N, C-alpha and C positions, 0 to 999 in steps of 0.2 A: 581410412577415415573412421570406421567403427572403433579401431584401436585408440585413435586420438580422443574420441568422445568417452570411451570407457576409462581412459586414464584420467580425464578431468572429473568425471562423475565419481570415481572411486577416491578422489582426493578431496572433493567438496561435499559429497553425500547430499547434494541438493540444498546446501545451506550457505549462508554468507560466511566468508572466511575472515572478514575484517573485524577482528577482536583482539585486542592487545593482551588479553589474558590467556590465549591459547599457549600450549607448550611450544617451545621453539622448533622442536623436531617436527611438529605438524606443519608449521609454517614452511619448513625447508622441504618437506614432501610435496606440499602443493606447489611450491615454486618449481621444483624439479620437474613434477609432472607437467605443469604449465609450459615450461620451456621445451620439454620433450614434444608436446602437442604441437608447439609452434614450429619446431623444425619438421615435424611429420607433415603438417599442413603445407609448409613451404615447399617440401619436396614433391608433394602431390599436385600442387596447384601453380607451381612455377611455370609460367608461359614463355614460349620461345619468343614471341613478339616483344615482350618486356625486356628480355635479356638483349635482344637485338637492338632495341631503342637505346638501352643504356650503354651498350658497347659502341654504337654509332656515335652517341654524344661524347663519350670518353675518347673515341678516336679523334674526334674534331679537337678536343682539348689538348691532347698530347701532340697533335700535329701542329697546332698554332702557338703553343706556349712551351716553355722549357720546364724541366722538373722543379727548378728553383722558383720560377714564377708561379707554379701551381701550388707547390707546398708552402710558400710563404705568403705571396700576395693573394693567391686564390684562397687560401685557408683563412686569411684575415678578412677578405671580402665576404666569404661565406659566413664566418662568425658574426660580423657586424650586421649582415642582412637578417639572419635568423634571430639574433639577439634583440634587435630593435623592432623588428616586425612582430615578434611574439610579445615583447614587453610594453611597447607603447599603448596598446589598446587598454591595458589595465589603468594606465593614467587617466584616459578619457572616460572609463567606466566610473572611476573614483570621483572625478571632476563633475560629471554629469548626473551622478547618483543613480545610474542604471543598475539593475540587478542588485540592489543594496540588500535584499533579504538574504543574499548568499555571502555577503561580506562578513569576515570573521570578526573584525573589531569595527566599532561604530565610529571611531575617530577617523578623520580624513587628514591627509597631508595637504599643506598649502601649495598653490601653484609655484610659489617662490622656492619651496623646498624641493619640489619635483624638478624644477628647471636647474637648480644647483646640482642635483644628482646627474642629470644629463650632461651638464657642462663638465663636471668632474670625470664622468665616464669617458667622454671623448678624449679628454687629456690622458687618462690612464691607458686607454686602448692604444692611442697612437704613441704614447711615451713609454709604456711597458710591455703590453701585449705584442705589438708588431716587432719591436726589437727581439723579444724572446723568441718568436717564431723564426726570425731570420737567423739568429745565432744558434738555435737548436737544430737547424736544418742539417749541418754536418753529422750531428749525433744520430739523427734518424736514418740518414743515408748509410752511415757506418753500421748501424743495426740491421739493415736490410730493407728499408722502406723502398718501394718501387711504384711506378705509375703505369707500367706497360700493360698491354693486353696479353692474355685474356684476364678479365676481372675475376677475383676469387669467387668460389661457390658461396651460396647463402649460408650453407652449414659452417663454413670456415668463418664467415663474417660473424654470425650470431655467436659462435663459440667464443671468438676473440672478444667480442663485445661484452659477453657475459663475464669473462675473466677480468676485463677492465673495471666492470662495475664492482666485482668482489674486491679487487685489489684497491680501488679508489675508495670504496667504503671504508676499508680497514685503515689506510693511511690518513684519510680525511678525518676520520673520527678522532685519532690520536692527536693530529696536528691541530684540530679545532679545539680539543679539550685543553691542550697546552696553551693556546691562545686565550683561554679563560682563566688562566693564572693572573694574579694581581698585576704584575708589572707589564706583562704583554698585552693584557686587556687595556690597561690604561694608555699605553703608548702606541699601540697597534690596533687591536681588534675593535676598540671603542668606536672607530670611524664607521665600521660596518654597522654598528649598533645605534648610530645616530638616528636611524629610522625605526622606532619601536613599533611603528605600524608599517610594515614593509609593502612594497608593490613590486611588480615584476623586475623592474630595472635595478632595484637595490641589490639584486643577487650578485652583482659584480662591482658594487660600490664598496671599496675597501682600500686600506693602506697598501701602497705599492709593495711593501715587504710581504703583506698577507697575500697579495696576488701571486707573488713568486712562491711563497711558502706552500699555500694550499693548491696553487696551480700545478705544482709538482705532482700531487696526487693524481691529477687528471691525465697527465702526460706519461706517468711512469709506466703503466701498462703497454701503451703503444711503443715507448722507447725500448722496452724489453723484448717485445715480439717483432719489431720492424714490420709493420703490416703494409698491405697495399694502401695507397694514398686514398682510394675510395673507401676503405674500411675506416681509416683515420677521419675522413670527413663525416661519415655517418655517425661515428662515435661522438665527434664534436657537436653535431646537430643534435642528437639524442641528449647529450649531457646539458647543452645550453637550454633546451626546451624543458628539461627536468628541473634545472635550477630556477628558471624563470617561473615555473608553475609553482614550485616550493615557496617562493617569495611573493606570489601574486596577491595574497590577502583575501582570496575568495575560496570557498569550498562548495563546489557544484555537485549536483546528483551524479554527473558524468565524470567527476574527478577520478583520476586513476587509483587514488588510495581507497576508493570504495570497492575496487575490483581486484587489485593485485596485492597478494599477501606480502607482508613485511615492507610495503612501500610507504614512505613517510608522508610526502605531500604537504600541502599548505597548512592544514591544521596542525600537524606535527611541528613544522618549523616556525609557524607563527607563535606558538607558545614559547619557543627559544627566544623570540625577539622581545616579547612583552613581559618577561619575568626577569627579576634582578639577576645580573650576570653570574653571581656565585651560586645561585640555586636553580638556574634555568634548565640544565641538562639538555637532552635531545641534541646531542652533538653529531648525529649520524648525517650523512650526505644524502643518499637516495634510499637505501634500504636500512631498517632500523634495528637489525639484529645485534649490533654492537652495543646500542643503548640498553637493549633487552639483557644481554649477556652480563654487563657490568652495572646494571641497575640505575643507570643515569637518566632513565625516563619515568621513574617512580611517580614523581609529581604530576606529570602529564597523565599517566594511566589512572591516577586517583581522580584527577579532575574529570576524565572521560567517564569513569565509573559513576561519580556523582552526577554528571549530566544525564546519563542513561537512567539512573534512579529517579531523578526529578522528572524526567520525561515520562517515565512509567507512572509515577505517582500522579502527575497531571492527567494522564490518560484515564487512570482509574477514577479520579475525582470527576472527570467529565462524564464517564460512563455511569456513575452513581447518580449524577444529577439528571441524566436522561431517564 
């Protein structure tokens, strides 16, 4: 336990690490130490009852359902549940005006626009996502995906998911950047940008070709490693929650971007939606290192620096008046 705390303290020095002007290597060191701490804590506090509960629940699933049913229909049901349960609350926050002080943009979407998004999403999910899950099943089986007991260790699960994040960020960045070329933006990606003021469910509102194109970035890692189905489900849940949060349109004090270095979050991606497509930048998926390396987040960083300057000036003015 002391080793974990020491690693964290040595990387943060008791200060906030949420600053886009830090050297990339510092961010990588903090991220590495944070991940090491997480593994350490998991190894120390993994409780036998929790593992027993998970394995008992998994035993029930594999006893009553086939691999195909779990990998295809089970994955689809899990995706739809997590996606809509995490995304729908932001629609009602926007309609009712709750927590408006945390809303990034003052503009609201009309109920008609929100309903259009939901209708199209159901069409895309049943017409594109579900068939992709069904037809990709043989590929995952060929690459070694399994659903039997025992479940993989948390160390294996976290290591694989970290690899998926790194690979997905790299592939998604270049795919997303290509979609912002003139022809592809006009004929494909512009559909996703119909909502200049995004809300959680707009994260998957896109042209069917884009769903396939960028969805490839999400499934590439699991297709390579052939993970346990439990790992695949956990990766899917984490990825859905992340993309819904990035499109939610709200920046809260507890938002992950305030605590996790290199994490983009809603502020980062909201800028991408509200700026003209040729100048928006911020193409990254989850972590922002690719934008930092290639300088495609300069406009966003300048805006953040200007906001900090204005906030400091305002605070100084208030202090002088007192």
